[in-house]
ZATIMAR-522883 format. One record per residue (C-alpha): residue number from 0; x, y, z; chain. Coordinates in steps of 0.2 Angstrom, whole numbers. Example, Ala and Ser with C-alpha at 12.3 -4.5 7.8 and 13.67 -1.06 7.14 Angstrom:
k	u	v	w	c
0	62	-22	39	A
1	68	-5	36	A
//
This chain:
k	u	v	w	c
0	0	0	0	A
1	8	16	-5	A
2	-8	27	-3	A
3	-22	31	8	A
4	-40	36	5	A
5	-42	55	8	A
6	-55	58	22	A
7	-64	74	24	A
8	-76	80	38	A
9	-72	96	46	A
10	-56	105	52	A
11	-50	112	67	A
12	-53	130	73	A
13	-49	146	79	A
14	-32	142	82	A
15	-21	141	79	A
16	-9	146	65	A
17	-13	148	47	A
18	-11	141	29	A
19	-2	128	18	A
20	0	120	1	A
21	10	113	-14	A
22	11	118	-32	A
23	1	102	-37	A
24	-18	102	-34	A
25	-25	86	-30	A
26	-44	82	-32	A
27	-52	78	-15	A
28	-58	61	-21	A
29	-41	55	-27	A
30	-30	45	-17	A
31	-15	55	-10	A
32	1	45	-9	A
33	7	42	9	A
34	23	51	6	A
35	14	66	0	A
36	3	66	16	A
37	19	64	27	A
38	27	79	18	A
39	12	89	20	A
40	10	86	38	A
41	29	90	41	A
42	26	106	32	A
43	11	110	42	A
44	21	107	58	A
45	35	118	52	A
46	22	132	48	A
47	15	131	65	A
48	32	133	73	A
49	36	148	63	A
50	19	155	65	A
51	20	154	84	A
52	35	166	83	A
53	25	177	72	A
54	10	177	85	A
55	21	181	100	A
56	26	197	92	A
57	9	202	85	A
58	-2	197	100	A
59	-2	191	118	A
60	8	198	132	A
61	20	208	122	A
62	7	218	112	A
63	-3	220	129	A
64	13	227	137	A
65	15	239	122	A
66	-2	246	126	A
67	2	247	144	A
68	17	257	140	A
69	7	269	129	A
70	-5	272	143	A
71	-20	263	135	A
72	-36	261	145	A
73	-45	245	149	A
74	-58	249	135	A
75	-43	249	123	A
76	-38	232	129	A
77	-56	226	127	A
78	-55	232	109	A
79	-38	224	106	A
80	-46	207	111	A
81	-63	209	103	A
82	-57	214	86	A
83	-50	197	81	A
84	-66	189	87	A
85	-78	202	79	A
86	-69	201	62	A
87	-75	183	61	A
88	-91	190	54	A
89	-82	191	38	A
90	-78	172	38	A
91	-94	168	28	A
92	-88	180	14	A
93	-71	172	15	A
94	-78	155	13	A
95	-89	160	-1	A
96	-74	168	-10	A
97	-62	153	-6	A
98	-75	140	-13	A
99	-74	149	-30	A
100	-55	149	-30	A
101	-45	135	-38	A
102	-31	133	-26	A
103	-31	134	-7	A
104	-13	139	-7	A
105	-15	154	-18	A
106	-30	160	-9	A
107	-20	158	7	A
108	-6	169	1	A
109	-18	183	-4	A
110	-26	183	13	A
111	-14	178	27	A
112	2	184	17	A
113	-4	202	15	A
114	-11	202	33	A
115	6	197	40	A
116	15	211	30	A
117	4	224	37	A
118	13	223	53	A
119	28	231	45	A
120	18	247	46	A
121	18	246	65	A
122	36	244	65	A
123	38	260	55	A
124	26	268	67	A
125	36	263	82	A
126	52	270	74	A
127	43	286	70	A
128	37	287	88	A
129	55	285	94	A
130	60	300	83	A
131	45	310	90	A
132	36	310	74	A
133	20	302	81	A
134	13	303	99	A
135	8	289	110	A
136	-11	291	106	A
137	-8	290	88	A
138	2	275	90	A
139	-12	267	100	A
140	-24	271	86	A
141	-12	264	73	A
142	-10	248	83	A
143	-28	245	83	A
144	-30	248	65	A
145	-16	236	61	A
146	-25	223	72	A
147	-41	226	63	A
148	-35	225	45	A
149	-23	210	48	A
150	-37	200	57	A
151	-49	205	43	A
152	-38	197	30	A
153	-35	182	42	A
154	-54	180	44	A
155	-55	179	25	A
156	-43	164	24	A
157	-47	155	40	A
158	-62	144	34	A
159	-52	139	18	A
160	-38	134	29	A
161	-49	123	40	A
162	-57	115	25	A
163	-39	112	18	A
164	-33	103	34	A
165	-48	92	35	A
166	-44	86	17	A
167	-26	82	21	A
168	-26	74	39	A
169	-34	57	40	A
170	-47	57	53	A
171	-40	43	63	A
172	-24	53	65	A
173	-31	70	69	A
174	-30	69	88	A
175	-11	63	88	A
176	-6	75	73	A
177	-14	91	80	A
178	-7	86	98	A
179	10	84	91	A
180	8	100	80	A
181	2	111	94	A
182	16	104	105	A
183	29	109	93	A
184	21	127	92	A
185	20	128	111	A
186	38	122	113	A
187	43	137	102	A
188	33	148	113	A
189	41	141	128	A
190	58	145	122	A
191	55	162	113	A
192	43	171	124	A
193	55	173	138	A
194	69	179	126	A
195	57	191	118	A
196	52	198	135	A
197	70	200	140	A
198	74	210	124	A
199	59	221	127	A
200	63	224	145	A
201	82	227	143	A
202	84	235	126	A
203	96	249	127	A
204	84	261	118	A
205	69	257	129	A
206	55	245	129	A
207	46	253	114	A
208	61	251	103	A
209	64	233	110	A
210	46	228	105	A
211	49	236	88	A
212	64	224	85	A
213	54	209	91	A
214	40	213	80	A
215	51	215	65	A
216	59	198	68	A
217	41	190	71	A
218	35	196	54	A
219	50	189	45	A
220	47	172	53	A
221	28	173	49	A
222	33	175	30	A
223	45	160	32	A
224	30	150	39	A
225	20	154	23	A
226	34	148	13	A
227	32	131	22	A
228	15	130	15	A
229	21	128	-2	A
230	26	110	2	A
231	8	105	7	A
232	-2	96	-5	A
233	-14	109	-13	A
234	-33	107	-14	A
235	-45	113	-27	A
236	-61	119	-19	A
237	-71	117	-35	A
238	-67	98	-36	A
239	-69	96	-17	A
240	-87	102	-18	A
241	-91	94	-35	A
242	-86	76	-31	A
243	-89	76	-12	A
244	-101	61	-14	A
245	-88	50	-22	A
246	-74	51	-9	A
247	-76	33	-3	A
248	-76	26	-21	A
249	-60	17	-26	A
250	-61	21	-45	A
251	-47	32	-51	A
252	-50	51	-55	A
253	-45	58	-72	A
254	-30	70	-69	A
255	-39	85	-78	A
256	-56	91	-80	A
257	-60	94	-98	A
258	-63	112	-103	A
259	-80	108	-110	A
260	-86	101	-94	A
261	-79	115	-83	A
262	-93	127	-85	A
263	-105	113	-79	A
264	-94	110	-64	A
265	-95	128	-59	A
266	-114	128	-60	A
267	-115	112	-49	A
268	-104	117	-35	A
269	-114	130	-26	A
270	-131	125	-21	A
271	-145	138	-20	A
272	-143	149	-4	A
273	-160	143	3	A
274	-154	125	1	A
275	-138	128	11	A
276	-147	138	24	A
277	-160	123	26	A
278	-146	111	28	A
279	-138	121	42	A
280	-155	124	51	A
281	-159	105	50	A
282	-142	100	57	A
283	-147	100	75	A
284	-130	93	81	A
285	-122	108	73	A
286	-134	120	80	A
287	-131	113	98	A
288	-112	115	95	A
289	-115	133	89	A
290	-125	136	105	A
291	-111	129	116	A
292	-97	137	107	A
293	-104	154	106	A
294	-109	155	124	A
295	-92	147	130	A
296	-83	160	120	A
297	-93	174	128	A
298	-90	167	145	A
299	-71	165	143	A
300	-69	182	135	A
301	-77	191	150	A
302	-61	188	159	A
303	-47	181	149	A
304	-41	197	140	A
305	-39	205	157	A
306	-27	193	166	A
307	-12	201	158	A
308	-19	218	162	A
309	-21	213	180	A
310	-3	208	181	A
311	5	222	171	A
312	-6	236	178	A
313	-14	232	195	A
314	0	221	201	A
315	13	232	192	A
316	24	217	187	A
317	38	218	175	A
318	34	211	158	A
319	49	199	160	A
320	40	191	174	A
321	24	189	165	A
322	33	182	150	A
323	41	169	161	A
324	23	164	167	A
325	17	163	149	A
326	32	151	146	A
327	26	140	161	A
328	9	140	153	A
329	17	135	136	A
330	27	121	144	A
331	12	114	152	A
332	2	114	136	A
333	17	106	127	A
334	18	92	140	A
335	-1	89	140	A
336	-6	91	121	A
337	0	74	115	A
338	-8	65	130	A
339	-25	74	127	A
340	-23	70	108	A
341	-22	51	112	A
342	-35	52	125	A
343	-47	61	113	A
344	-44	47	100	A
345	-48	34	113	A
346	-63	41	122	A
347	-69	55	112	A
348	-69	74	113	A
349	-85	77	122	A
350	-81	69	139	A
351	-65	79	140	A
352	-73	95	136	A
353	-86	92	150	A
354	-74	87	163	A
355	-59	99	159	A
356	-72	112	156	A
357	-78	112	174	A
358	-60	115	179	A
359	-57	129	167	A
360	-73	137	173	A
361	-67	137	191	A
362	-50	144	186	A
363	-54	163	187	A
364	-59	161	205	A
365	-41	156	209	A
366	-36	173	204	A
367	-45	181	219	A
368	-34	186	233	A
369	-18	187	223	A
370	-7	202	228	A
371	11	207	226	A
372	21	196	238	A
373	34	183	236	A
374	22	168	238	A
375	10	174	225	A
376	24	180	213	A
377	35	164	214	A
378	22	151	218	A
379	4	155	215	A
380	5	164	198	A
381	17	151	191	A
382	5	137	196	A
383	-10	146	189	A
384	-2	147	172	A
385	3	129	173	A
386	-15	124	177	A
387	-21	135	162	A
388	-9	128	150	A
389	-13	110	154	A
390	-32	112	154	A
391	-33	124	139	A
392	-23	112	129	A
393	-38	100	131	A
394	-51	113	127	A
395	-43	120	112	A
396	-39	103	104	A
397	-56	95	108	A
398	-65	110	101	A
399	-56	109	85	A
400	-58	90	84	A
401	-76	90	87	A
402	-80	103	75	A
403	-70	93	62	A
404	-82	79	65	A
405	-98	88	65	A
406	-97	99	50	A
407	-103	89	34	A
408	-91	87	19	A
409	-100	97	6	A
410	-97	116	8	A
411	-89	112	24	A
412	-79	129	24	A
413	-96	138	25	A
414	-100	128	42	A
415	-83	133	49	A
416	-86	151	44	A
417	-103	151	52	A
418	-96	144	68	A
419	-82	156	68	A
420	-94	171	65	A
421	-106	167	79	A
422	-92	163	91	A
423	-83	179	86	A
424	-98	190	89	A
425	-101	182	106	A
426	-83	183	111	A
427	-82	201	106	A
428	-98	205	116	A
429	-90	196	131	A
430	-74	206	129	A
431	-84	223	127	A
432	-94	219	143	A
433	-79	214	152	A
434	-69	230	147	A
435	-83	242	153	A
436	-85	232	169	A
437	-66	233	172	A
438	-65	252	168	A
439	-81	259	176	A
440	-84	247	191	A
441	-77	254	207	A
442	-64	245	217	A
443	-63	226	214	A
444	-70	228	196	A
445	-58	215	189	A
446	-60	203	203	A
447	-79	204	201	A
448	-77	201	182	A
449	-67	185	186	A
450	-82	178	197	A
451	-94	183	184	A
452	-84	174	170	A
453	-83	158	181	A
454	-102	157	183	A
455	-105	160	164	A
456	-92	146	160	A
457	-101	133	170	A
458	-118	137	162	A
459	-110	137	144	A
460	-106	118	147	A
461	-124	113	148	A
462	-127	111	129	A
463	-113	98	128	A
464	-124	86	138	A
465	-135	86	122	A
466	-121	85	109	A
467	-119	69	99	A
468	-101	66	94	A
469	-100	57	77	A
470	-91	40	76	A
471	-72	42	76	A
472	-69	26	66	A
//
């Protein structure tokens, strides 16, 4: 046997890193050689490693620290966190456009590639601020604009990437592969985040210039990650939607579609919009997942964007301490991802989401009472980040896997886009509510926000009781 049957269902989510492909497009109902699959999986893993370097410079603790240095308010922090979620509303449009393309790889370059290059404008803005050309308020606005447009372009490409990954990774290997892939990314974060934090803290020109240097390096690595996607086997969305019903047949597919048939292919790919809407509304399992995923995202984002703000502003910790804590979190994620992946393949994703979800729901309560003393700084905060890393490794992985299993094959990117859009709106709403509570509540605003988030997280788990996970065989 030198080939395996391509299996499609649905991809992973909001994670994660971004795109990949090769110059040769393969029809989704053909058999992809095992060597080609191995090469594609290795390329995707390399992409995730490089993309993790890109992500640490363009988000997370370093970007939060930049806004703290610029004197941004909690509302700005809320906007920073809500923009990436709110722009998921554009994912249905991105899915619509991607399904009319002929190459996942080329479409990915036009979306994620431009989105990553936009961050070079912020590098120029930081240099201009160092020279006194722009003030801190203008730099805050520029930062938010870059976040907005970069994530808009990413939103146009995410659903296409999810559909692409579902075509490449055999279903029986998804738990192990994504566990390994995410572990590689978290190992990179574990190593690079403390180094980046030290550069920002101790750069001789100041923390602002230090962040500019880190951001420039991150963008370079992000572009290199896109280069890795060239070695992933490409997929033609037109063929994927046209021949979805023949995926289990063993007959060989012609290497090319005749030109006189191509126009008929185009007409048959996209069903009428009312048929697609009916198929979504009749898929009760998908609707239950939407209910869980949207409310869970709202509950989580009531508090999660403000943990870094709490450490950097309220506790006034140096950014180097916070990056070390984030490294502990990445290390815990690294150690647990492969375990969760194997366990998910064995017992399913839903039981893990329910059990670990209860623990994640209680986590914000553990932040109550933390202050600036040696015990909290050197013991309690590291333990909290280790706990978060181990538990969120399970939540993210199983959310991705269960979405892969639930979405149908035909027009699957549309389902992913719908899920991302609904969760994006609810997540942005949660962040917005949280930012106003944090800014305008009197003393204890952040702590009361943590309690509220814990209660909402517990309620969000209820729909999982009624969710039916498809067979993993």
